[in-house]
VMD Tcl script that draws the C-alpha trace (Angstrom):
set ca {
  {-41.05 66.08 38.76}
  {-42.16 65.42 42.36}
  {-41.10 62.35 44.34}
  {-44.42 60.52 43.75}
  {-44.14 60.93 39.96}
  {-40.53 59.75 39.97}
  {-41.38 56.61 41.96}
  {-44.35 55.83 39.68}
  {-42.22 56.22 36.54}
  {-39.54 53.94 37.94}
  {-42.06 51.24 38.84}
  {-43.69 51.36 35.40}
  {-40.31 51.07 33.70}
  {-39.37 48.10 35.84}
  {-42.53 46.25 34.89}
  {-41.86 46.35 31.12}
  {-41.08 42.75 29.99}
  {-37.42 42.04 29.39}
  {-38.27 40.79 25.90}
  {-39.43 44.27 24.97}
  {-35.90 45.63 25.50}
  {-33.89 44.93 22.31}
  {-30.92 42.66 23.09}
  {-27.61 43.33 21.44}
  {-26.81 41.08 18.53}
  {-23.28 39.79 19.00}
  {-20.97 38.67 16.19}
  {-17.92 36.47 16.87}
  {-14.99 36.96 14.48}
  {-12.31 34.24 14.41}
  {-9.00 34.80 12.64}
  {-6.84 32.30 10.80}
  {-3.57 31.04 12.20}
  {-3.21 27.32 11.60}
  {-2.95 25.24 14.75}
  {-2.98 28.45 16.79}
  {-6.66 28.72 15.88}
  {-7.41 25.94 18.37}
  {-7.26 28.76 20.94}
  {-10.61 29.94 19.53}
  {-12.27 26.94 21.16}
  {-10.79 27.98 24.51}
  {-12.06 31.54 24.12}
  {-15.55 30.28 23.23}
  {-15.51 28.11 26.36}
  {-14.71 31.19 28.46}
  {-17.48 33.21 26.78}
  {-20.05 30.47 27.42}
  {-19.04 30.15 31.07}
  {-19.69 33.89 31.45}
  {-23.09 33.66 29.67}
  {-21.95 35.99 26.89}
  {-24.25 35.56 23.90}
  {-22.99 34.61 20.43}
  {-25.48 35.31 17.62}
  {-23.28 35.11 14.52}
  {-19.91 33.59 13.63}
  {-17.48 34.47 10.84}
  {-14.15 32.71 10.48}
  {-11.16 32.27 8.23}
  {-8.99 29.17 7.87}
  {-8.69 27.51 11.31}
  {-11.17 30.12 12.51}
  {-13.57 28.75 9.91}
  {-13.10 25.21 11.25}
  {-13.75 26.22 14.86}
  {-16.57 28.58 13.88}
  {-18.12 25.97 11.61}
  {-18.00 23.31 14.31}
  {-19.60 25.70 16.79}
  {-22.33 26.65 14.31}
  {-22.97 22.95 13.65}
  {-23.63 22.27 17.32}
  {-20.23 21.23 18.63}
  {-19.37 22.37 22.14}
  {-15.80 23.49 22.93}
  {-15.28 20.22 24.82}
  {-16.40 18.23 21.77}
  {-14.10 20.29 19.56}
  {-11.16 19.38 21.76}
  {-12.12 15.72 21.66}
  {-11.95 16.03 17.88}
  {-8.69 18.03 17.78}
  {-6.92 15.52 20.05}
  {-8.36 12.43 18.36}
  {-6.36 10.06 16.14}
  {-8.69 10.91 13.24}
  {-7.74 14.59 13.38}
  {-4.06 13.74 13.74}
  {-4.14 11.62 10.59}
  {-6.17 14.25 8.71}
  {-3.83 17.10 9.69}
  {-0.72 15.15 8.65}
  {-2.15 13.51 5.54}
  {-1.43 10.00 6.78}
  {-3.88 7.14 6.33}
  {-4.78 5.54 9.64}
  {-3.20 2.05 9.61}
  {-6.37 0.76 11.27}
  {-8.30 1.74 8.13}
  {-5.93 0.28 5.53}
  {-7.46 -2.64 3.65}
  {-4.42 -4.89 3.63}
  {-5.66 -7.19 0.87}
  {-5.62 -4.46 -1.80}
  {-2.71 -2.41 -0.41}
  {0.57 -2.41 -2.35}
  {3.33 -4.73 -1.18}
  {5.70 -2.78 1.12}
  {8.95 -1.66 -0.52}
  {11.87 0.71 0.21}
  {10.48 3.31 -2.22}
  {10.93 6.88 -0.98}
  {9.83 8.79 -4.09}
  {7.41 7.80 -6.84}
  {7.02 9.37 -10.27}
  {4.11 8.49 -12.55}
  {4.84 7.66 -16.17}
  {2.10 9.01 -18.38}
  {1.09 11.73 -20.76}
  {0.99 14.34 -17.98}
  {3.84 16.80 -17.71}
  {6.38 16.47 -14.93}
  {4.86 19.55 -13.27}
  {1.48 17.86 -12.99}
  {3.05 14.75 -11.47}
  {4.70 16.66 -8.63}
  {2.49 16.42 -5.50}
  {0.12 19.37 -5.31}
  {0.52 19.69 -1.55}
  {2.89 18.81 1.26}
  {0.05 17.08 3.10}
  {-2.18 14.56 1.35}
  {-5.82 15.68 1.37}
  {-7.22 12.14 1.27}
  {-7.79 11.49 5.02}
  {-9.21 14.97 5.51}
  {-11.68 14.58 2.65}
  {-13.76 11.89 4.28}
  {-13.59 13.37 7.78}
  {-15.14 16.60 6.50}
  {-18.21 14.97 5.00}
  {-18.77 12.86 8.11}
  {-18.58 15.94 10.36}
  {-20.40 18.54 8.25}
  {-22.74 16.76 5.78}
  {-25.56 16.20 8.32}
  {-25.55 19.91 9.21}
  {-25.65 20.86 5.53}
  {-28.70 18.63 5.14}
  {-30.32 20.11 8.26}
  {-29.94 23.71 7.04}
  {-30.70 22.83 3.41}
  {-27.47 24.53 2.39}
  {-28.41 27.86 4.01}
  {-25.77 28.80 6.58}
  {-28.27 31.15 8.28}
  {-30.20 28.06 9.40}
  {-27.34 26.48 11.31}
  {-27.45 26.54 15.10}
  {-25.56 29.84 14.85}
  {-25.59 31.69 11.50}
  {-22.18 31.26 9.93}
  {-19.90 32.73 7.27}
  {-16.42 31.74 6.16}
  {-13.92 33.28 3.79}
  {-11.88 31.67 1.02}
  {-9.60 33.21 -1.62}
  {-10.09 33.26 -5.37}
  {-6.46 33.71 -6.37}
  {-7.18 33.80 -10.09}
  {-9.81 36.52 -9.62}
  {-7.74 38.19 -6.89}
  {-10.56 38.59 -4.41}
  {-12.10 36.89 -1.43}
  {-15.10 34.56 -1.60}
  {-17.63 34.65 1.25}
  {-19.68 31.50 1.74}
  {-23.24 31.85 3.01}
  {-24.65 28.72 1.40}
  {-23.72 25.39 -0.15}
  {-21.87 22.47 1.40}
  {-20.61 23.50 4.84}
  {-17.67 21.11 4.60}
  {-16.63 22.35 1.15}
  {-16.75 25.97 2.30}
  {-14.60 25.29 5.35}
  {-12.27 23.05 3.37}
  {-11.69 25.90 0.90}
  {-11.19 28.44 3.69}
  {-8.39 26.44 5.36}
  {-6.47 25.41 2.23}
  {-3.11 27.02 2.93}
  {-1.20 27.09 -0.39}
  {1.27 24.25 -0.98}
  {0.54 22.74 2.44}
  {-2.98 21.61 1.43}
  {-4.29 21.12 -2.09}
  {-7.04 23.50 -3.25}
  {-10.57 22.40 -4.02}
  {-12.76 23.49 -6.90}
  {-16.17 25.01 -6.18}
  {-18.19 26.04 -9.23}
  {-15.13 25.26 -11.38}
  {-12.97 27.75 -9.46}
  {-9.94 26.72 -7.42}
  {-10.13 28.25 -3.97}
  {-7.45 28.71 -1.34}
  {-7.02 29.83 2.25}
  {-9.17 32.86 3.07}
  {-6.28 34.38 4.99}
  {-4.69 35.50 1.74}
  {-7.20 38.37 1.47}
  {-9.02 38.53 4.82}
  {-7.46 36.63 7.69}
  {-9.45 38.56 10.30}
  {-12.98 38.69 8.77}
  {-14.33 41.79 10.52}
  {-15.51 43.22 7.20}
  {-17.34 40.00 6.34}
  {-19.11 39.99 9.72}
  {-20.05 43.65 9.32}
  {-21.37 43.30 5.76}
  {-23.15 39.96 6.19}
  {-24.81 40.26 9.61}
  {-24.67 43.94 10.70}
  {-24.24 43.02 14.39}
  {-24.62 45.56 17.16}
  {-21.27 44.58 18.58}
  {-18.41 42.27 17.62}
  {-15.98 40.14 19.58}
  {-12.85 39.60 17.50}
  {-10.37 36.86 18.41}
  {-6.98 37.31 16.75}
  {-4.40 34.49 16.94}
  {-2.23 35.33 13.94}
  {1.49 36.03 14.35}
  {2.09 39.63 15.41}
  {5.06 40.09 13.04}
  {5.74 39.09 9.46}
  {7.50 35.85 10.39}
  {11.16 36.90 10.68}
  {12.26 33.28 11.12}
  {12.94 32.00 7.57}
  {11.17 28.63 7.83}
  {9.56 27.27 4.68}
  {6.00 27.82 5.96}
  {6.81 31.33 7.18}
  {8.24 32.25 3.79}
  {5.17 30.89 2.02}
  {2.93 32.83 4.42}
  {4.87 36.05 3.81}
  {4.58 35.61 0.06}
  {0.88 34.80 -0.20}
  {-0.73 36.98 2.49}
  {-1.89 40.34 1.16}
  {-1.31 43.41 3.37}
  {-4.43 43.68 5.53}
  {-5.78 45.11 8.74}
  {-6.22 43.19 11.97}
  {-7.98 46.06 13.69}
  {-11.46 46.04 15.18}
  {-12.69 49.64 15.68}
  {-13.45 50.32 19.33}
  {-16.91 51.63 18.51}
  {-17.78 48.31 16.81}
  {-16.62 45.86 19.42}
  {-13.80 44.46 21.48}
  {-10.73 42.59 20.29}
  {-9.12 39.65 22.08}
  {-5.48 39.27 21.11}
  {-4.11 35.82 21.99}
  {-0.31 35.71 21.95}
  {0.67 32.41 20.37}
  {3.75 33.53 18.46}
  {5.86 30.65 19.81}
  {3.62 28.10 18.05}
  {3.79 27.22 14.37}
  {1.05 26.76 11.79}
  {1.22 22.95 12.10}
  {1.62 22.59 15.88}
  {-1.56 20.50 16.14}
  {0.04 18.02 18.60}
  {0.10 20.94 21.09}
  {-3.66 21.37 20.87}
  {-4.33 21.12 24.61}
  {-1.71 23.74 25.47}
  {-3.00 26.11 22.80}
  {-6.60 25.62 23.94}
  {-5.64 26.38 27.55}
  {-3.93 29.63 26.54}
  {-7.05 30.70 24.64}
  {-9.29 29.76 27.56}
  {-7.23 31.73 30.08}
  {-7.12 34.75 27.76}
  {-10.90 34.57 27.36}
  {-11.37 34.55 31.13}
  {-9.03 37.54 31.47}
  {-11.14 39.50 29.00}
  {-14.54 38.37 30.32}
  {-15.16 41.35 32.62}
  {-14.18 43.84 29.91}
  {-16.49 42.12 27.45}
  {-19.42 42.03 29.87}
  {-18.98 45.73 30.62}
  {-19.38 46.42 26.92}
  {-21.88 43.72 25.94}
  {-25.13 43.35 27.83}
  {-26.47 40.40 25.84}
  {-26.57 37.24 27.92}
  {-27.37 33.63 27.14}
  {-27.12 31.06 29.88}
  {-25.09 27.88 29.48}
  {-28.30 25.92 29.95}
  {-29.99 27.74 27.08}
  {-26.97 27.22 24.82}
  {-26.89 23.52 25.72}
  {-30.62 23.19 24.95}
  {-30.16 24.88 21.57}
  {-27.23 22.63 20.81}
  {-29.05 19.46 21.78}
  {-32.13 20.46 19.80}
  {-30.03 21.15 16.70}
  {-28.06 17.92 17.00}
  {-31.22 15.85 17.50}
  {-32.62 17.25 14.25}
  {-29.66 16.11 12.16}
  {-30.45 13.29 9.71}
  {-28.68 9.98 10.14}
  {-25.83 9.38 7.68}
  {-27.34 6.63 5.53}
  {-26.53 6.38 1.83}
  {-28.77 5.20 -0.98}
  {-26.43 5.60 -3.95}
  {-22.80 6.09 -4.89}
  {-21.48 7.63 -8.10}
  {-17.85 8.17 -9.08}
  {-16.55 10.45 -11.82}
  {-13.11 11.60 -12.92}
  {-11.57 8.31 -14.02}
  {-12.20 5.91 -16.85}
  {-15.44 3.94 -16.84}
  {-13.62 0.92 -15.39}
  {-11.89 3.02 -12.71}
  {-15.14 4.71 -11.69}
  {-16.92 1.36 -11.45}
  {-14.04 0.00 -9.38}
  {-14.51 2.76 -6.78}
  {-18.28 2.26 -6.75}
  {-17.83 -1.44 -6.02}
  {-15.72 -0.67 -2.95}
  {-18.87 0.62 -1.26}
  {-20.81 -2.54 -2.08}
  {-18.58 -4.95 -0.12}
  {-21.28 -5.29 2.55}
  {-23.74 -6.46 -0.13}
  {-26.49 -3.94 0.64}
  {-27.94 -1.13 -1.46}
  {-28.33 1.13 1.57}
  {-25.25 1.62 3.74}
  {-24.42 3.66 6.81}
  {-21.56 6.01 7.64}
  {-19.33 3.26 9.00}
  {-19.77 1.23 5.82}
  {-19.14 4.33 3.70}
  {-15.90 4.99 5.58}
  {-14.94 1.35 5.00}
  {-15.57 1.67 1.25}
  {-13.67 4.94 0.99}
  {-10.58 3.49 2.63}
  {-10.83 0.27 0.61}
  {-10.48 2.45 -2.48}
  {-7.63 4.64 -1.24}
  {-5.73 1.66 0.21}
  {-4.82 0.73 -3.37}
  {-2.71 3.93 -3.56}
  {-3.93 4.19 -7.14}
  {-5.47 7.65 -6.63}
  {-3.72 10.97 -6.16}
  {-6.95 12.21 -4.59}
  {-10.47 10.98 -3.99}
  {-12.90 13.75 -3.09}
  {-16.31 12.73 -1.68}
  {-19.50 14.76 -1.29}
  {-22.70 13.72 0.46}
  {-25.95 15.38 -0.61}
  {-29.21 14.77 1.19}
  {-32.20 13.60 -0.85}
  {-35.42 14.65 0.94}
  {-37.48 12.32 -1.25}
  {-35.69 9.23 0.06}
  {-34.43 10.49 3.39}
  {-31.00 9.22 2.37}
  {-27.73 10.77 1.28}
  {-26.36 10.37 -2.23}
  {-22.60 9.88 -2.21}
  {-20.61 11.27 -5.11}
  {-16.86 10.97 -5.50}
  {-14.44 12.77 -7.76}
  {-11.51 10.46 -8.54}
  {-8.06 11.62 -9.57}
  {-6.36 8.39 -10.72}
  {-2.62 8.13 -10.99}
  {-1.04 6.93 -14.20}
  {-0.96 3.10 -14.29}
  {2.81 3.19 -14.85}
  {5.21 4.47 -12.22}
  {8.87 4.54 -11.26}
  {10.00 4.40 -7.65}
  {13.34 5.27 -6.09}
  {14.52 4.60 -2.58}
  {17.01 2.78 -0.46}
  {18.89 2.69 2.79}
  {22.12 4.61 3.34}
  {24.16 3.79 6.43}
  {27.63 4.26 7.87}
  {28.03 0.47 8.06}
  {28.41 -1.93 5.12}
  {24.66 -2.33 4.79}
  {23.86 0.52 2.37}
  {21.78 -0.14 -0.72}
  {19.83 1.73 -3.37}
  {16.49 0.62 -4.74}
  {14.64 1.27 -7.99}
  {11.39 -0.17 -9.29}
  {8.99 0.14 -12.16}
  {5.35 -0.68 -11.51}
  {2.04 -1.13 -13.29}
  {-1.40 -0.91 -11.72}
  {-4.74 -1.43 -13.45}
  {-8.17 -0.90 -11.90}
  {-11.31 -2.39 -13.37}
  {-13.44 -5.49 -13.07}
  {-10.18 -7.14 -12.08}
  {-7.36 -5.37 -10.27}
  {-3.96 -6.23 -11.67}
  {-0.58 -4.93 -10.65}
  {2.99 -5.86 -11.42}
  {6.38 -4.56 -10.38}
  {10.03 -5.13 -11.12}
  {12.38 -3.97 -8.37}
  {16.14 -4.03 -7.94}
  {18.44 -3.53 -4.95}
  {22.12 -2.69 -5.39}
  {24.54 -2.09 -2.54}
  {28.01 -2.70 -1.23}
  {27.14 -6.15 0.14}
  {23.71 -6.86 -1.27}
  {22.18 -7.20 -4.72}
  {18.70 -8.44 -5.57}
  {15.86 -8.30 -8.07}
  {12.20 -9.18 -7.71}
  {9.39 -9.61 -10.21}
  {5.91 -9.68 -8.68}
  {2.57 -9.85 -10.50}
  {-0.85 -10.03 -8.82}
  {-4.40 -10.34 -10.10}
  {-7.33 -9.71 -7.73}
  {-10.68 -11.24 -8.68}
  {-14.15 -11.88 -7.32}
  {-16.88 -9.65 -5.89}
  {-15.93 -7.21 -3.15}
  {-17.89 -9.27 -0.65}
  {-15.66 -12.32 -1.35}
  {-12.49 -11.24 -3.18}
  {-9.49 -13.44 -3.84}
  {-6.22 -13.12 -5.69}
  {-3.25 -14.98 -7.13}
  {0.38 -13.92 -7.57}
  {3.61 -14.96 -9.24}
  {6.89 -14.00 -7.59}
  {10.44 -14.47 -8.84}
  {13.43 -13.38 -6.73}
  {17.18 -13.56 -7.06}
  {19.41 -12.12 -4.33}
  {23.01 -12.23 -3.24}
  {24.41 -11.06 0.09}
  {27.92 -11.07 1.47}
  {28.86 -10.90 5.12}
  {32.20 -9.14 4.91}
  {33.45 -5.85 6.37}
  {34.36 -3.96 3.22}
  {33.77 -0.23 2.83}
  {33.42 -0.07 -0.95}
  {30.13 1.48 -1.99}
  {28.78 -1.20 -4.33}
  {28.70 -4.99 -4.46}
  {31.68 -6.59 -6.19}
  {31.28 -10.19 -7.28}
  {35.02 -10.86 -7.22}
  {35.81 -9.60 -3.73}
  {37.00 -12.05 -1.06}
  {34.12 -13.06 1.18}
  {33.76 -14.78 4.51}
  {30.24 -15.85 3.62}
  {28.27 -15.16 0.47}
  {24.66 -16.22 0.18}
  {22.79 -16.61 -3.10}
  {19.06 -17.31 -3.46}
  {17.01 -17.76 -6.60}
  {13.42 -18.87 -6.42}
  {10.03 -18.69 -8.03}
  {6.84 -18.86 -6.01}
  {3.19 -19.04 -7.05}
  {0.59 -17.79 -4.60}
  {-2.19 -20.12 -5.65}
  {-4.82 -18.50 -3.49}
  {-4.81 -15.34 -1.37}
  {-7.81 -14.41 0.76}
  {-8.49 -11.42 3.01}
  {-8.74 -12.43 6.66}
  {-10.58 -9.41 7.98}
  {-9.50 -5.87 7.22}
  {-5.86 -6.11 8.20}
  {-4.78 -9.62 7.23}
  {-4.23 -11.94 4.28}
  {-4.05 -15.73 4.27}
  {-2.23 -17.36 1.36}
  {-1.39 -20.78 -0.04}
  {1.75 -20.98 -2.18}
  {4.02 -23.42 -3.97}
  {7.54 -22.73 -5.16}
  {10.99 -23.89 -6.13}
  {14.25 -22.41 -4.87}
  {17.99 -22.75 -5.28}
  {20.06 -21.67 -2.25}
  {23.84 -21.40 -2.36}
  {26.29 -20.41 0.40}
  {30.02 -19.95 -0.22}
  {32.32 -19.76 2.79}
  {35.81 -20.40 4.14}
  {36.66 -22.66 7.05}
  {39.36 -21.96 9.62}
  {42.07 -23.42 7.36}
  {41.18 -21.11 4.51}
  {39.62 -23.77 2.29}
  {36.64 -22.68 0.19}
  {33.35 -24.54 0.43}
  {30.04 -24.24 -1.35}
  {26.83 -25.47 0.26}
  {23.82 -25.92 -2.06}
  {20.11 -26.64 -1.71}
  {17.58 -27.40 -4.42}
  {14.14 -27.34 -2.80}
  {10.46 -27.51 -3.55}
  {8.11 -25.76 -1.15}
  {4.43 -25.79 -0.19}
  {3.48 -23.09 2.31}
  {0.53 -21.62 4.16}
  {0.95 -18.05 5.42}
  {-0.93 -15.55 7.58}
  {0.06 -11.88 7.59}
  {-1.57 -9.20 9.74}
  {-0.41 -5.64 10.31}
  {-1.57 -2.28 11.60}
  {1.93 -0.97 12.37}
  {2.40 2.72 11.63}
  {5.93 2.30 10.22}
  {8.06 -0.38 8.59}
  {11.29 0.05 10.59}
  {10.54 2.11 13.70}
  {6.85 1.70 14.61}
  {5.33 3.26 17.72}
  {1.81 1.83 17.50}
  {-0.09 -1.09 16.05}
  {0.13 -4.86 15.87}
  {1.86 -7.19 13.43}
  {1.56 -10.97 13.22}
  {3.32 -13.06 10.59}
  {3.13 -16.85 10.61}
  {4.09 -19.52 8.10}
  {3.90 -23.31 7.95}
  {5.77 -24.97 5.13}
  {6.94 -28.32 3.90}
  {10.20 -28.62 1.94}
  {11.51 -31.44 -0.23}
  {14.69 -31.56 -2.28}
  {18.43 -32.19 -2.33}
  {21.49 -30.71 -0.62}
  {25.19 -31.05 -1.48}
  {28.54 -29.54 -0.58}
  {30.99 -28.62 -3.35}
  {30.86 -31.35 -6.05}
  {29.68 -34.20 -3.82}
  {26.55 -36.11 -4.89}
  {24.71 -34.89 -1.81}
  {21.54 -36.41 -0.46}
  {17.80 -35.88 -0.38}
  {16.25 -33.81 2.39}
  {12.77 -33.04 3.59}
  {11.45 -31.19 6.59}
  {8.53 -29.29 8.07}
  {8.97 -25.77 9.38}
  {6.68 -23.47 11.38}
  {7.76 -19.90 12.05}
  {6.17 -16.74 13.29}
  {6.79 -13.33 14.77}
  {4.60 -10.84 16.56}
  {5.07 -7.19 17.53}
  {2.65 -5.13 19.59}
  {3.12 -1.46 20.48}
  {1.17 0.15 23.32}
  {0.73 3.91 23.64}
  {1.07 4.38 27.39}
  {1.17 8.18 27.29}
  {1.38 11.04 24.84}
  {5.18 10.76 25.00}
  {5.70 7.11 25.87}
  {5.08 3.81 24.10}
  {6.12 0.25 24.80}
  {6.71 -2.48 22.25}
  {6.71 -6.20 22.93}
  {8.08 -8.59 20.32}
  {8.42 -12.32 19.92}
  {9.77 -14.65 17.27}
  {10.01 -18.42 17.04}
  {10.85 -21.17 14.59}
  {10.30 -24.91 14.90}
  {11.91 -27.12 12.27}
  {12.38 -30.85 11.73}
  {15.34 -30.13 9.47}
  {18.21 -32.61 9.79}
  {21.53 -31.15 10.80}
  {24.00 -30.90 7.89}
  {27.21 -32.81 8.64}
  {29.70 -30.00 7.96}
  {29.61 -27.26 10.62}
  {29.98 -24.27 8.32}
  {27.37 -25.66 5.96}
  {25.01 -26.18 8.87}
  {25.52 -22.74 10.40}
  {25.29 -20.79 7.14}
  {22.07 -22.62 6.20}
  {20.44 -22.02 9.59}
  {17.90 -19.28 10.21}
  {19.18 -16.03 11.71}
  {17.70 -13.64 14.27}
  {17.98 -9.97 13.25}
  {15.79 -7.75 15.46}
  {16.87 -4.37 14.01}
  {17.99 -3.11 10.58}
  {21.53 -2.57 11.87}
  {21.85 -6.25 12.81}
  {20.78 -7.62 9.43}
  {24.25 -7.70 7.92}
  {26.16 -9.24 10.82}
  {27.01 -12.91 10.54}
  {26.93 -14.00 14.17}
  {26.89 -17.76 14.68}
  {25.47 -17.29 18.18}
  {22.22 -15.93 16.69}
  {21.68 -18.75 14.17}
  {19.72 -21.95 14.70}
  {17.32 -24.34 12.98}
  {14.82 -23.92 15.82}
  {14.75 -21.05 18.30}
  {12.66 -18.65 20.34}
  {13.28 -14.94 20.96}
  {11.55 -12.15 22.85}
  {12.13 -8.44 23.12}
  {10.95 -5.23 24.70}
  {11.12 -1.79 23.06}
  {10.60 1.23 25.34}
  {10.02 4.40 23.31}
  {10.14 8.05 24.35}
  {8.41 10.28 21.79}
  {10.04 13.67 22.36}
  {7.98 15.17 19.54}
  {5.76 13.84 16.79}
  {8.90 13.41 14.66}
  {11.67 12.58 17.17}
  {11.88 9.42 19.25}
  {14.45 7.74 21.46}
  {13.91 4.00 21.53}
  {15.49 0.84 22.83}
  {15.36 -2.72 21.56}
  {16.39 -5.31 24.15}
  {16.17 -8.93 23.02}
  {16.85 -12.41 24.34}
  {17.49 -15.19 21.80}
  {17.97 -18.86 22.58}
  {18.28 -21.80 20.18}
  {16.31 -24.93 20.86}
  {19.65 -26.69 20.52}
  {22.83 -24.85 19.71}
  {24.78 -25.92 16.61}
  {28.33 -26.73 17.71}
  {31.53 -27.56 15.85}
  {33.66 -30.63 16.53}
  {37.42 -30.72 16.04}
  {37.04 -32.40 12.66}
  {34.71 -29.62 11.42}
  {31.55 -31.63 11.73}
  {28.36 -30.22 13.25}
  {26.42 -31.48 16.21}
  {23.69 -30.25 18.53}
  {24.50 -29.26 22.09}
  {23.17 -31.22 25.00}
  {20.00 -29.93 26.61}
  {17.46 -27.48 25.32}
  {17.10 -23.70 25.49}
  {20.24 -23.43 27.59}
  {22.34 -21.06 25.44}
  {20.62 -17.65 25.70}
  {22.14 -14.62 23.99}
  {21.42 -10.89 24.30}
  {21.11 -8.17 21.68}
  {20.42 -4.59 22.75}
  {20.20 -1.36 20.81}
  {19.43 2.27 21.58}
  {18.54 4.57 18.70}
  {17.55 8.18 18.19}
  {15.14 8.32 15.25}
  {13.89 11.39 13.40}
  {10.97 10.74 11.07}
  {11.08 12.72 7.85}
  {8.11 12.92 5.45}
  {9.74 10.32 3.19}
  {12.10 8.29 5.42}
  {13.68 7.87 8.85}
  {17.04 9.24 9.99}
  {18.58 7.30 12.87}
  {21.70 7.20 15.01}
  {22.17 3.95 16.88}
  {24.45 1.97 19.13}
  {24.11 -1.73 19.92}
  {25.75 -4.55 21.82}
  {25.52 -8.30 21.30}
  {26.80 -11.27 23.24}
  {28.08 -14.52 21.78}
  {31.25 -15.56 19.99}
  {31.38 -12.28 18.05}
  {30.30 -10.15 20.99}
  {30.93 -6.43 20.94}
  {29.64 -2.91 20.36}
  {28.56 -1.34 17.11}
  {27.27 2.14 16.28}
  {26.32 4.13 13.22}
  {23.82 6.33 11.42}
  {21.30 5.51 8.71}
  {18.79 7.17 6.40}
  {15.98 5.53 4.45}
  {13.81 2.44 4.70}
  {15.47 -0.92 5.31}
  {13.55 -3.61 3.47}
  {15.22 -6.35 1.46}
  {13.85 -8.82 -1.07}
  {11.75 -11.75 0.25}
  {13.56 -14.93 1.29}
  {12.62 -18.44 0.26}
  {12.54 -19.96 3.75}
  {10.66 -17.07 5.40}
}
mol new
graphics top color blue
foreach p $ca { graphics top sphere $p radius 0.5 }
foreach p [lrange $ca 0 end-1] q [lrange $ca 1 end] { graphics top cylinder $p $q radius 0.2 }
display resetview
């Protein structure tokens, strides 16, 4: 070939349109690995920044989540917004977001740590099917993936990027590859790690994590899409989990021996070393993402030398925007529940009608879903959203798994001080046209014994519900440093307090999502037995009628050691009755009382929170003549569980104000170091004269006292473990320290 021919051939070749040259088809394979799979999003970000094309995606477990999000039009940045959002945190831990709890239908808080249903089911069926509740995850999946399922008409080839994911049919002992159906269901099945998450049934078959049979779905990519070249991202642990943690042992038992190789002639493998992270290290999402991103950048040149296919970031963004714009709006035209009795199914359906409209949007659907699960009457509630082309709306179907109406609960609070107690309760819950629940609970401890009967009936349409309750409580507490384990009625006491009362909540109304307003009337008998300085025994008694108006609001994320949320409790009550000391005739009393407390916790940083608290009481109560009678009958300020059993006269008053600050360092998602620093001052201090009579001090708000506590708290799945030390001023000033386990919550009090 002469020079002229060579030049002519070169020019002709150069003029052939680029489209005529076949472009490599690139398949992206994403392994499982739990939270470590968040690194996949970082790798995808690096690939996009280097214009490396992605034509197909196959993923397992967390790889299925990332791959599914990418195929449904989510950018890596949007994935990270999701992975670091409160919604994802609640879904990954199985906790219901306190902001979504419908307080009006939620159970009354109690110290229960473990609950066992009483029904015809075997004990094995009553044991929780997973360590993490699937309920919060269930709704998030339909909200994220249902529009994309509608857009592709259930064909995963019609997503923005064709997609496959792998689940495991344990009964049939083989993998299941999803190419069609509900995108959310397929991904939900693929990431269901045994015991950690409960399995879901698709076509009447229970499916589990795809990693059991194919954690690195190279074979699935090869068989389903036949790509020219593959990019495989492997984040699984390199060894067989030598550390004997519970999750590692489960993983070793369930994972079948399998290959994590990608033949060199078929593609290039990116190994991301994340061995120091665990399967559930989702709070470390940003760090894991950054490791994946850096590893992707390190491999970019090697990938580009092997893969010629390019797709600019602008083109990818245009494809993504076009796909997202074509998604139908989440609007629902019907709701149907199955799985429970007819009354239970209708109850769930009505939760979605609270807005009073036949057609409702995604926000209203979320509201209805959490109204139903706030009752805690369901072990699981699984929603599906199917698009109806004829109406342009989604049809919402829910599979309900009701708990038995009867249950037994066990709990308590164990501490190194004299404040330990055990708790047991039996409860009944009925769902239907009316929602009725009742419970009988008992506390027994070394210085405290109590019982409570509570019955509630909720009536009315969901748009305007209301309820009524009957409450009966008897409790006895002693303030005495005795280290015997259980309460002894015959032991010598410094002060023993007895309360017995019945209260009818005539009307209870929801005040928004997080609050309840109630009107109540009741009768109570209050008795305090004490010794004066000479050793003489006295008994102070009250027989009182009560009319009260209450407002209760809460979004706190914990009963004893919250780190976020707001709580407001206020009460205004009038009291009328008689008081007497020992066998004296006594006299009639009446007074008005307004009390309230507020607690607000601010999340200042990932690891820091700040709580601000306030409490006040204003009372027109006349001062009882005898000092000990007056001081034992006065209200007490107890800012922490450890202070609840101390009888400190300096923190008792008929009227007072208090304020506190609670700095919190969250070392991990489970471990916190927190302080509680409080100032208390009575409106007028109750003082004792030489003859034992009581009088108010001169001046107002001029006897401030301090209570401070520092505690290390470890949050377990069922309770809190704490080690604390505190100091208080006043007559009984001093230091105190100890450890505790459980939930500290005593029976209601008549004057609270």
